[in-house]
KEVOMAR-147289 format. One record per residue (C-alpha): residue number from 0; chain; x negated, y, z. Coordinates in steps of 0.05 Angstrom, whole numbers, plus 32768, in hexadecimal, padded with zeros to 4 digits. Layout:
BEGIN
R,nuvex,romi,u,v,w
R,NUM,A,X,Y,Z
...
END
This chain:
BEGIN
R,nuvex,romi,u,v,w
R,0,A,788F,8788,898C
R,1,A,7857,8753,8980
R,2,A,7848,870D,8986
R,3,A,7829,86F8,89C9
R,4,A,77EF,86E6,89A1
R,5,A,77C9,8709,896A
R,6,A,77DF,86F5,8926
R,7,A,77CB,8718,88E7
R,8,A,7800,871C,88B4
R,9,A,7801,871D,886A
R,10,A,783F,873F,8843
R,11,A,7830,872C,87FB
R,12,A,785D,86F0,8801
R,13,A,7892,8721,8812
R,14,A,787C,8753,87DC
R,15,A,7882,871B,87A9
R,16,A,78C9,870B,87BB
R,17,A,78D9,8752,87B5
R,18,A,78B4,8757,8772
R,19,A,78D2,871A,8752
R,20,A,791C,8732,876D
R,21,A,790C,8776,8748
R,22,A,78EE,8756,8703
R,23,A,7931,8721,8705
R,24,A,7958,875C,8709
R,25,A,7935,8782,86D2
R,26,A,793E,8745,86A5
R,27,A,7989,873C,86B8
R,28,A,7995,8788,86A1
R,29,A,7975,8772,8660
R,30,A,7998,872D,8656
R,31,A,79D3,8722,8687
R,32,A,79D2,86D7,866C
R,33,A,7998,86D2,869C
R,34,A,79CF,86D4,86D9
R,35,A,79F5,8699,86BF
R,36,A,79B1,8675,86BD
R,37,A,799A,8686,8701
R,38,A,79D2,869A,8729
R,39,A,79F7,8660,8751
R,40,A,7A39,8642,873B
R,41,A,7A50,8604,8762
R,42,A,7A71,85EC,8729
R,43,A,7A32,85EA,8702
R,44,A,7A04,85DB,8734
R,45,A,79F3,8595,8724
R,46,A,79E1,85AA,86DA
R,47,A,79B9,85E6,86F4
R,48,A,799C,85CF,8738
R,49,A,7961,8607,8736
R,50,A,799B,8638,8749
R,51,A,799C,8627,8792
R,52,A,7958,864F,8790
R,53,A,795B,867F,8759
R,54,A,799C,86A0,8769
R,55,A,7974,86C0,87A3
R,56,A,794C,86E7,8775
R,57,A,798D,8700,874D
R,58,A,79AC,8742,8760
R,59,A,79F0,875E,8743
R,60,A,79DC,87A7,8745
R,61,A,79B0,87D9,8758
R,62,A,79CD,87E6,879A
R,63,A,79CB,8798,87A9
R,64,A,7989,8793,879B
R,65,A,796F,87D9,87C3
R,66,A,7997,87BA,8802
R,67,A,797B,877A,87FF
R,68,A,7934,878C,87F4
R,69,A,7930,87C3,8825
R,70,A,7950,8791,885C
R,71,A,7922,8758,8843
R,72,A,78E5,8788,884C
R,73,A,78F8,879E,8892
R,74,A,790E,875E,88B1
R,75,A,78DB,8733,888C
R,76,A,789E,875F,889F
R,77,A,78B7,8760,88E3
R,78,A,78BF,8719,88E7
R,79,A,7881,8706,88C2
R,80,A,785C,8728,88FC
R,81,A,7880,86FF,8930
R,82,A,7882,86BC,8910
R,83,A,7852,86BA,88D8
R,84,A,785E,86BA,888B
R,85,A,7869,8671,8884
R,86,A,789D,866A,88BA
R,87,A,78C0,86AC,88A0
R,88,A,78BF,868E,885C
R,89,A,78E1,8649,8870
R,90,A,7914,866D,8896
R,91,A,791C,869F,885D
R,92,A,7927,8669,8828
R,93,A,794F,8636,8855
R,94,A,797E,866F,8866
R,95,A,798D,867C,881A
R,96,A,7993,8633,8807
R,97,A,79BC,8620,8843
R,98,A,79EA,865B,8831
R,99,A,79EB,8646,87F0
R,100,A,79FE,8600,8802
R,101,A,7A39,8623,8830
R,102,A,7A51,8649,87F2
R,103,A,7A58,8608,87CA
R,104,A,7A80,85E9,8801
R,105,A,7AAD,8620,8815
R,106,A,7AAA,8650,87D7
R,107,A,7AC6,864F,8792
R,108,A,7AAC,8619,8763
R,109,A,7AAE,8651,872B
R,110,A,7A91,868A,874A
R,111,A,7A48,869F,873F
R,112,A,7A25,86AE,877C
R,113,A,79E3,86D6,8777
R,114,A,79B8,86FF,87A8
R,115,A,798D,86F7,87E7
R,116,A,79BC,870B,8820
R,117,A,79C4,86C3,883C
R,118,A,7977,86BF,883B
R,119,A,796F,8703,885D
R,120,A,79A6,86FA,8890
R,121,A,797C,86B8,88A7
R,122,A,7944,86ED,88B5
R,123,A,796D,871C,88DA
R,124,A,7990,86DF,8900
R,125,A,794D,86C7,8917
R,126,A,7937,8711,892B
R,127,A,7976,8719,8956
R,128,A,7961,86D7,897E
R,129,A,791B,86E5,8986
R,130,A,7921,8733,8996
R,131,A,7964,8738,89B7
R,132,A,7959,8781,89CC
R,133,A,793A,8799,898F
R,134,A,7966,87D9,8978
R,135,A,796A,87EF,8930
R,136,A,7987,882B,890B
R,137,A,79BF,881C,88DD
R,138,A,79D4,884D,88A9
R,139,A,7A02,8878,88B3
R,140,A,7A04,8868,8900
R,141,A,79D9,889C,8920
R,142,A,79C9,8877,895F
R,143,A,799F,8834,8963
R,144,A,79C6,87F1,896C
R,145,A,79B2,87AF,8980
R,146,A,799A,8782,894A
R,147,A,79CB,874E,895C
R,148,A,7A00,8786,8956
R,149,A,79EE,879D,8913
R,150,A,79E1,8750,88FA
R,151,A,7A25,8739,890D
R,152,A,7A46,8776,88FD
R,153,A,7A29,8779,88BB
R,154,A,7A3D,8732,88AF
R,155,A,7A87,8741,88C0
R,156,A,7A88,877D,889C
R,157,A,7A70,875D,8857
R,158,A,7A97,8727,8867
R,159,A,7AD8,8756,885B
R,160,A,7AC1,876E,8817
R,161,A,7ADC,874B,87DA
R,162,A,7AB0,8726,87AD
R,163,A,7A7B,871C,87E3
R,164,A,7A64,86DB,87F2
R,165,A,7A6B,86D9,883F
R,166,A,7A61,8690,8840
R,167,A,7A18,8698,8827
R,168,A,7A0F,86CD,8859
R,169,A,7A29,86A0,8896
R,170,A,79FB,8668,8881
R,171,A,79BD,8694,8881
R,172,A,79D4,86B4,88C2
R,173,A,79E0,8675,88E3
R,174,A,799B,8656,88C6
R,175,A,7977,8692,88E3
R,176,A,799D,8690,8928
R,177,A,7989,8644,892F
R,178,A,7942,8650,8919
R,179,A,7938,868D,894A
R,180,A,7955,865A,8987
R,181,A,7925,861F,896C
R,182,A,78EA,8650,896E
R,183,A,78FE,866A,89B7
R,184,A,790A,8624,89D2
R,185,A,78C1,8612,89B4
R,186,A,78AA,8640,89EB
R,187,A,7890,867B,89B9
R,188,A,788E,86B9,89E7
R,189,A,789B,8700,89C2
R,190,A,788B,8740,89E4
R,191,A,78B4,8775,89D6
END
């Protein structure tokens, strides 16, 4: 897939986000108190407003980090090629922040939410709208699925897992879908 006009792309900001996530993960292994400082807890948000962004860089385990960073790399790289780094970063951080706001409205006030999943769902939602025929492989399914099936199915599966902030995922997904429709409405043409 390519954007209808030539667009160079720079993955440096994507690598920077991934590097910060890795460094924060290592730091939280050394000092677990950092999760309390950087993670978003609705009950303490007014005292720690930075956590609406910093929680996007904190992950609760190696598998959480690896799954998010792999998905971020594949979705982010593809979206950057389609719409550029600036738009991709706006969608990424907007999805993460709006997902956090939805969690604060609908989640437990005393839970701490961490991870980049809401922001990543925003990228996936945007790609779903912009590339509706795109097919992807999802482990362990041996055949390619339409991206929209993988994204929506992934959301519903994650929503069933205990201790997963489905509100953040939903906020990110809605943000991404909305961004995709806005970009399509502006007349951008994508070649598949």
